[in-house]
Backbone as a printed PyTorch tensor [residue, N CA C, xyz], in Angstrom:
tensor([[[  0.8260,  -1.1960,   0.0000],
         [  0.0000,   0.0000,   0.0000],
         [  0.8660,   1.2550,   0.0000]],

        [[  1.9400,   1.2580,   0.7850],
         [  2.8160,   2.4200,   0.8520],
         [  3.3880,   2.7630,  -0.5230]],

        [[  3.7540,   1.7460,  -1.3210],
         [  4.3220,   2.0160,  -2.6400],
         [  3.3120,   2.7020,  -3.5490]],

        [[  2.0340,   2.3920,  -3.3790],
         [  0.9930,   3.0550,  -4.1590],
         [  1.0100,   4.5530,  -3.8880]],

        [[  1.0910,   4.9390,  -2.6220],
         [  1.1010,   6.3510,  -2.2780],
         [  2.4030,   7.0280,  -2.6850]],

        [[  3.5030,   6.3020,  -2.6450],
         [  4.7780,   6.8830,  -3.0560],
         [  4.8000,   7.1970,  -4.5400]],

        [[  4.0780,   6.4300,  -5.3340],
         [  4.0770,   6.6600,  -6.7810],
         [  3.0030,   7.6670,  -7.2070]],

        [[  2.1290,   8.0250,  -6.3030],
         [  1.0330,   8.9280,  -6.6170],
         [  1.5220,  10.3670,  -6.5730]],

        [[  1.2890,  11.0990,  -7.6140],
         [  1.7120,  12.4980,  -7.6830],
         [  0.4870,  13.3840,  -7.8870]],

        [[ -0.2030,  13.6960,  -6.7990],
         [ -1.4010,  14.5320,  -6.9590],
         [ -1.0300,  15.9260,  -7.4420]],

        [[ -1.8780,  16.4590,  -8.3010],
         [ -1.6950,  17.8160,  -8.8090],
         [ -3.0360,  18.5310,  -8.7080]],

        [[ -2.9800,  19.7260,  -8.2380],
         [ -4.2200,  20.4790,  -8.1270],
         [ -4.3770,  21.3930,  -9.3330]],

        [[ -5.5980,  21.7770,  -9.5630],
         [ -5.8830,  22.7820, -10.5760],
         [ -6.7010,  23.8720,  -9.9060]],

        [[ -6.5960,  25.0440, -10.4140],
         [ -7.3840,  26.1670,  -9.8970],
         [ -8.1110,  26.7710, -11.0860]],

        [[ -9.2660,  26.2360, -11.3470],
         [-10.0560,  26.7060, -12.4750],
         [-11.3810,  27.2430, -11.9960]],

        [[-12.1740,  27.6840, -12.9210],
         [-13.4960,  28.2020, -12.6220],
         [-14.5050,  27.0920, -12.8720]],

        [[-14.9350,  26.4370, -11.8180],
         [-15.8530,  25.3070, -11.9520],
         [-17.2280,  25.7290, -12.4570]],

        [[-17.5240,  27.0150, -12.4170],
         [-18.8050,  27.4840, -12.9350],
         [-18.7250,  27.8050, -14.4310]],

        [[-17.5330,  27.6420, -14.9960],
         [-17.3130,  27.8580, -16.4190],
         [-16.9170,  26.5140, -17.0260]],

        [[-17.8440,  25.8370, -17.7300],
         [-17.5660,  24.4840, -18.2100],
         [-16.3240,  24.3770, -19.0970]],

        [[-16.0860,  25.3440, -19.9690],
         [-14.9120,  25.2440, -20.8450],
         [-13.6180,  25.4490, -20.0630]],

        [[-13.6440,  26.2640, -19.0230],
         [-12.4660,  26.4950, -18.1900],
         [-12.0750,  25.2370, -17.4270]],

        [[-13.0430,  24.6050, -16.7840],
         [-12.7310,  23.4170, -15.9840],
         [-12.3060,  22.2640, -16.8830]],

        [[-12.9010,  22.1680, -18.0640],
         [-12.4940,  21.0990, -18.9930],
         [-11.0690,  21.3240, -19.4910]],

        [[-10.7460,  22.5640, -19.8360],
         [ -9.3850,  22.8730, -20.2920],
         [ -8.3640,  22.5680, -19.1990]],

        [[ -8.6990,  22.8970, -17.9560],
         [ -7.7920,  22.6180, -16.8440],
         [ -7.5700,  21.1090, -16.6830]],

        [[ -8.6330,  20.3220, -16.8010],
         [ -8.4850,  18.8750, -16.6740],
         [ -7.7760,  18.2770, -17.8820]],

        [[ -8.0600,  18.8130, -19.0740],
         [ -7.3780,  18.3040, -20.2690],
         [ -5.8700,  18.4880, -20.1680]],

        [[ -5.4340,  19.5360, -19.4860],
         [ -3.9970,  19.7850, -19.3650],
         [ -3.3200,  18.7800, -18.4300]],

        [[ -4.1020,  18.0470, -17.6340],
         [ -3.5470,  17.1010, -16.6490],
         [ -3.7780,  15.6390, -17.0110]],

        [[ -4.7700,  15.3390, -17.8040],
         [ -5.1300,  13.9550, -18.1400],
         [ -5.2030,  13.0770, -16.8910]],

        [[ -6.0830,  13.4320, -15.9400],
         [ -6.1070,  12.6880, -14.6600],
         [ -6.7640,  11.3190, -14.7820]],

        [[ -6.2870,  10.3950, -13.9710],
         [ -6.9570,   9.1040, -13.8370],
         [ -8.1080,   9.2500, -12.8460]],

        [[ -7.9130,  10.1230, -11.8460],
         [ -8.9280,  10.3630, -10.8210],
         [ -9.0650,  11.8700, -10.5990]],

        [[-10.2640,  12.2640, -10.2500],
         [-10.5520,  13.6640,  -9.9490],
         [-11.1320,  13.7170,  -8.5400]],

        [[-10.6290,  14.6270,  -7.7260],
         [-11.1570,  14.8230,  -6.3760],
         [-12.0020,  16.0930,  -6.3970]],

        [[-13.2460,  15.9440,  -6.0240],
         [-14.2060,  17.0580,  -5.9930],
         [-14.2360,  17.6020,  -4.5650]],

        [[-13.7430,  18.8180,  -4.3880],
         [-13.7870,  19.4760,  -3.0830],
         [-14.2650,  20.9180,  -3.2540]],

        [[-15.1650,  21.1260,  -4.2000],
         [-15.6660,  22.4720,  -4.4680],
         [-16.4730,  22.9760,  -3.2750]],

        [[-16.1160,  24.1450,  -2.8020],
         [-16.8550,  24.7350,  -1.6870],
         [-16.5550,  26.2200,  -1.6090]],

        [[-17.4240,  26.9380,  -0.9730],
         [-17.2340,  28.3700,  -0.7410],
         [-17.7810,  28.7150,   0.6410]],

        [[-17.4720,  27.8790,   1.6150],
         [-17.9460,  28.1080,   2.9870],
         [-17.2600,  29.3500,   3.5440]],

        [[-18.0140,  30.2930,   4.0980],
         [-17.3900,  31.4870,   4.6820],
         [-16.4740,  31.1140,   5.8490]],

        [[-15.4010,  31.8690,   6.0350],
         [-14.4470,  31.5930,   7.1110],
         [-15.1120,  31.6010,   8.4820]],

        [[-16.1030,  32.4230,   8.6750],
         [-16.7680,  32.5060,   9.9780],
         [-17.8100,  31.4080,  10.1630]],

        [[-18.0100,  30.6110,   9.1140],
         [-18.9780,  29.5230,   9.1780],
         [-20.3180,  29.9260,   8.5890]],

        [[-21.1470,  28.9570,   8.2790],
         [-22.4710,  29.2500,   7.7270],
         [-23.4920,  29.4630,   8.8390]],

        [[-23.8360,  30.7060,   9.0860],
         [-24.7930,  31.0220,  10.1530],
         [-26.2060,  31.1990,   9.6290]],

        [[-26.3240,  31.5000,   8.3450],
         [-27.6400,  31.6880,   7.7250],
         [-27.6800,  30.8640,   6.4440]],

        [[-28.8660,  30.5560,   5.9930],
         [-28.9990,  29.8140,   4.7360],
         [-28.3230,  30.5710,   3.5920]],

        [[-28.4040,  31.8870,   3.6160],
         [-27.7980,  32.6850,   2.5400],
         [-26.2730,  32.5470,   2.5110]],

        [[-25.6670,  32.1500,   3.6370],
         [-24.2230,  31.9410,   3.6780],
         [-23.8010,  30.7510,   2.8150]],

        [[-24.7330,  29.9000,   2.4570],
         [-24.4250,  28.7090,   1.6710],
         [-24.7850,  28.8470,   0.1930]],

        [[-25.2720,  30.0220,  -0.2220],
         [-25.6900,  30.1870,  -1.6160],
         [-24.5540,  29.9310,  -2.6010]],

        [[-23.3730,  30.5020,  -2.3460],
         [-22.2440,  30.2860,  -3.2580],
         [-21.8130,  28.8340,  -3.2850]],

        [[-21.7090,  28.2280,  -2.1230],
         [-21.2740,  26.8310,  -2.0850],
         [-22.3310,  25.9180,  -2.6990]],

        [[-23.6070,  26.2240,  -2.5260],
         [-24.6650,  25.4330,  -3.1560],
         [-24.5680,  25.5210,  -4.6770]],

        [[-24.2810,  26.7110,  -5.1880],
         [-24.1160,  26.8880,  -6.6280],
         [-22.9390,  26.0470,  -7.1270]],

        [[-21.8260,  26.0860,  -6.3950],
         [-20.6760,  25.2610,  -6.7660],
         [-21.0180,  23.7820,  -6.7290]],

        [[-21.7410,  23.3690,  -5.7250],
         [-22.0290,  21.9460,  -5.5640],
         [-23.1110,  21.4560,  -6.5180]],

        [[-23.8440,  22.3480,  -7.1270],
         [-24.8370,  21.9340,  -8.1210],
         [-24.2600,  22.1270,  -9.5280]],

        [[-24.0940,  23.3730,  -9.9450],
         [-23.5780,  23.6260, -11.3030],
         [-22.1220,  23.2150, -11.4410]],

        [[-21.3040,  23.5470, -10.4320],
         [-19.8850,  23.2010, -10.4930],
         [-19.6640,  21.6980, -10.5490]],

        [[-20.4580,  20.9420,  -9.7810],
         [-20.3460,  19.4840,  -9.8100],
         [-20.6770,  18.9420, -11.1900]],

        [[-21.7310,  19.4750, -11.8060],
         [-22.0980,  19.0300, -13.1570],
         [-20.9540,  19.3020, -14.1230]],

        [[-20.3980,  20.5100, -14.0700],
         [-19.3070,  20.8640, -14.9890],
         [-18.0750,  20.0060, -14.7340]],

        [[-17.7460,  19.7860, -13.4560],
         [-16.5770,  18.9690, -13.1170],
         [-16.7820,  17.5280, -13.5680]],

        [[-17.9500,  16.9760, -13.3240],
         [-18.2390,  15.6110, -13.7320],
         [-18.2130,  15.4720, -15.2540]],

        [[-18.8540,  16.4020, -15.9550],
         [-18.8310,  16.3770, -17.4250],
         [-17.3970,  16.4280, -17.9490]],

        [[-16.5750,  17.2980, -17.3740],
         [-15.1830,  17.4430, -17.8070],
         [-14.3760,  16.1960, -17.4880]],

        [[-14.5800,  15.6220, -16.2960],
         [-13.8460,  14.4180, -15.9050],
         [-14.1600,  13.2660, -16.8600]],

        [[-15.4170,  13.1140, -17.2200],
         [-15.8150,  12.0690, -18.1590],
         [-15.1960,  12.3390, -19.5320]],

        [[-15.2530,  13.5870, -19.9690],
         [-14.7350,  13.9530, -21.2910],
         [-13.2350,  13.6960, -21.4310]],

        [[-12.4790,  13.8590, -20.3500],
         [-11.0240,  13.6690, -20.4410],
         [-10.6050,  12.2490, -20.0550]],

        [[-11.5710,  11.3910, -19.7590],
         [-11.2720,   9.9920, -19.5030],
         [-10.8850,   9.6350, -18.0830]],

        [[-11.1940,  10.4890, -17.1190],
         [-10.9120,  10.1430, -15.7170],
         [-11.7180,   8.9010, -15.3540]],

        [[-11.1030,   7.9790, -14.6430],
         [-11.7520,   6.7170, -14.2960],
         [-12.3960,   6.7270, -12.9210]],

        [[-12.0140,   7.6920, -12.0830],
         [-12.5580,   7.7440, -10.7270],
         [-12.8850,   9.1840, -10.3460]],

        [[-13.9090,   9.3140,  -9.5150],
         [-14.2650,  10.6050,  -8.9480],
         [-14.3920,  10.4090,  -7.4490]],

        [[-13.6450,  11.1780,  -6.6800],
         [-13.7070,  11.1390,  -5.2270],
         [-14.3920,  12.4210,  -4.7920]],

        [[-15.4060,  12.3010,  -3.9470],
         [-16.1840,  13.4680,  -3.5470],
         [-16.0790,  13.6820,  -2.0470]],

        [[-15.7750,  14.8950,  -1.6730],
         [-15.7230,  15.3290,  -0.2680],
         [-17.0810,  15.9230,   0.0610]],

        [[-17.5180,  15.7290,   1.2800],
         [-18.7880,  16.3040,   1.6930],
         [-18.7460,  16.6060,   3.1810]],

        [[-19.6870,  17.3940,   3.6370],
         [-19.7630,  17.7280,   5.0570],
         [-21.1890,  18.1040,   5.4130]],

        [[-21.4380,  18.1470,   6.6890],
         [-22.7470,  18.5670,   7.1630],
         [-22.5300,  19.3690,   8.4500]],

        [[-23.2960,  20.4150,   8.6090],
         [-23.1630,  21.2670,   9.7900],
         [-24.3130,  21.0610,  10.7670]],

        [[-24.9450,  19.9030,  10.7230],
         [-26.0710,  19.6520,  11.6170],
         [-25.6420,  19.7440,  13.0770]],

        [[-24.3440,  19.4690,  13.3630],
         [-23.8460,  19.5530,  14.7320],
         [-23.3670,  20.9470,  15.0900]],

        [[-23.4320,  21.8710,  14.1510],
         [-22.9760,  23.2190,  14.4200],
         [-21.6180,  23.4770,  13.7950]],

        [[-21.1000,  24.6320,  14.0570],
         [-19.8300,  25.0580,  13.4980],
         [-19.0540,  25.7150,  14.6160]],

        [[-17.8710,  25.2730,  14.8770],
         [-17.0670,  25.8480,  15.9430],
         [-16.4770,  24.7570,  16.8110]],

        [[-16.0930,  25.0980,  18.0080],
         [-15.4490,  24.1600,  18.9200],
         [-16.5020,  23.2380,  19.5210]],

        [[-16.4610,  21.9680,  19.1320],
         [-17.4060,  20.9830,  19.6460],
         [-16.7570,  20.0520,  20.6620]],

        [[-15.6000,  20.4610,  21.1850],
         [-14.9100,  19.6540,  22.1820],
         [-13.8830,  18.7350,  21.5430]],

        [[-13.2190,  17.9680,  22.3930],
         [-12.1290,  17.1200,  21.9150],
         [-12.5770,  15.7160,  21.5360]],

        [[-13.7320,  15.2770,  21.9980],
         [-14.2270,  13.9480,  21.6350],
         [-14.8450,  14.0120,  20.2460]],

        [[-14.6080,  12.9700,  19.4680],
         [-15.1780,  12.9170,  18.1260],
         [-16.6830,  12.7630,  18.1440]],

        [[-17.3080,  13.1910,  17.0740],
         [-18.7450,  13.0030,  16.9140],
         [-18.9600,  11.7610,  16.0680]],

        [[-19.9470,  10.9670,  16.4120],
         [-20.2720,   9.7630,  15.6550],
         [-21.7440,   9.8020,  15.2800]],

        [[-22.1750,   8.7740,  14.5780],
         [-23.5930,   8.6820,  14.2150],
         [-24.4820,   8.5650,  15.4520]],

        [[-23.8870,   8.1400,  16.5760],
         [-24.6620,   8.0030,  17.8090],
         [-24.8010,   9.3270,  18.5700]],

        [[-24.0060,  10.3340,  18.2110],
         [-24.0930,  11.6300,  18.8880],
         [-25.4140,  12.2850,  18.5140]],

        [[-26.1960,  12.6110,  19.5200],
         [-27.4930,  13.2430,  19.2620],
         [-27.2900,  14.6820,  18.8120]],

        [[-28.0890,  15.1080,  17.8720],
         [-28.0280,  16.4810,  17.3770],
         [-28.3380,  17.4290,  18.5190]],

        [[-27.5050,  18.4580,  18.6980],
         [-27.7000,  19.4340,  19.7490],
         [-27.0860,  19.0350,  21.0750]],

        [[-26.5150,  17.8300,  21.1560],
         [-25.9410,  17.3380,  22.4080],
         [-24.7040,  18.1390,  22.8210]],

        [[-23.7910,  18.3670,  21.8990],
         [-22.5670,  19.1230,  22.1910],
         [-22.4020,  20.1930,  21.1280]],

        [[-23.0330,  21.2850,  21.3410],
         [-23.0020,  22.3610,  20.3620],
         [-22.5590,  23.6460,  21.0510]],

        [[-21.6810,  24.4240,  20.4170],
         [-21.3270,  25.7140,  21.0100],
         [-22.5930,  26.5190,  21.2700]],

        [[-22.6490,  27.2200,  22.3890],
         [-23.8470,  27.9520,  22.7840],
         [-24.3270,  28.8940,  21.6850]],

        [[-23.4040,  29.4750,  20.9360],
         [-23.7850,  30.4500,  19.9120],
         [-24.5960,  29.8430,  18.7850]],

        [[-24.5100,  28.5210,  18.5980],
         [-25.2790,  27.8980,  17.5270],
         [-26.2900,  26.8850,  18.0370]],

        [[-26.4530,  26.7640,  19.3210],
         [-27.3390,  25.7480,  19.8860],
         [-28.7740,  25.9020,  19.4020]],

        [[-29.2960,  27.1130,  19.3800],
         [-30.6880,  27.3120,  18.9800],
         [-30.9070,  26.9730,  17.5120]],

        [[-30.0800,  27.5050,  16.5650],
         [-30.3060,  27.1300,  15.1570],
         [-30.1720,  25.6290,  14.9160]],

        [[-29.2310,  24.9580,  15.5770],
         [-29.0510,  23.5240,  15.3860],
         [-30.2620,  22.7700,  15.9040]],

        [[-30.7880,  23.1650,  17.0360],
         [-31.9740,  22.4840,  17.5700],
         [-33.1690,  22.7000,  16.6450]],

        [[-33.2930,  23.8870,  16.0410],
         [-34.3720,  24.1210,  15.0810],
         [-34.2160,  23.1930,  13.8800]],

        [[-32.9840,  23.0870,  13.3550],
         [-32.7290,  22.2120,  12.2140],
         [-33.0270,  20.7650,  12.5580]],

        [[-32.6960,  20.3440,  13.7760],
         [-32.9210,  18.9480,  14.1420],
         [-34.4180,  18.6370,  14.1390]],

        [[-35.2490,  19.5740,  14.5450],
         [-36.6990,  19.3620,  14.4710],
         [-37.1430,  19.2830,  13.0090]],

        [[-36.5510,  20.1300,  12.1800],
         [-36.8760,  20.1350,  10.7640],
         [-36.5650,  18.7810,  10.1230]],

        [[-35.4440,  18.1670,  10.5330],
         [-35.0440,  16.8880,   9.9680],
         [-35.5710,  15.6840,  10.7490]],

        [[-36.4080,  15.9330,  11.7370],
         [-37.1000,  14.8370,  12.3890],
         [-36.4120,  14.1880,  13.5690]],

        [[-35.4000,  14.8240,  14.1500],
         [-34.7460,  14.2570,  15.3400],
         [-35.4500,  14.8610,  16.5450]],

        [[-36.5150,  14.2570,  16.9600],
         [-37.3490,  14.8020,  18.0370],
         [-36.6510,  14.8580,  19.3730]],

        [[-35.5680,  14.1020,  19.5520],
         [-34.8900,  14.0680,  20.8370],
         [-34.0210,  15.2700,  21.1050]],

        [[-33.7590,  16.0920,  20.1320],
         [-32.8500,  17.2240,  20.3460],
         [-33.5960,  18.4570,  20.7700]]])
């Protein structure tokens, strides 16, 4: 397994994922076997309002389509996708990891406790 990683030479591109010809040209210049999708525009202070996610939602909808179309067009064989969810809040959630067993709203910074509890009701977690 170690030899696989030693031979792997990842290269990043910085293109405009909202411009289909730009992202395709960037991928064509690399001829990748795999493409890693990590498109996001999360504000540094975190997403406190739905409007804070408008740019990242646009990237994850239109940008994903353009990236996928380009990856297929240049013959990439794999697509790796990064994802996240802020149902537990944003900020310092302590040193213990969160798992699927962690109840929503259980360990949330006070500044986001109310919005997270509202979201948990919206998504049907009645215990939070």
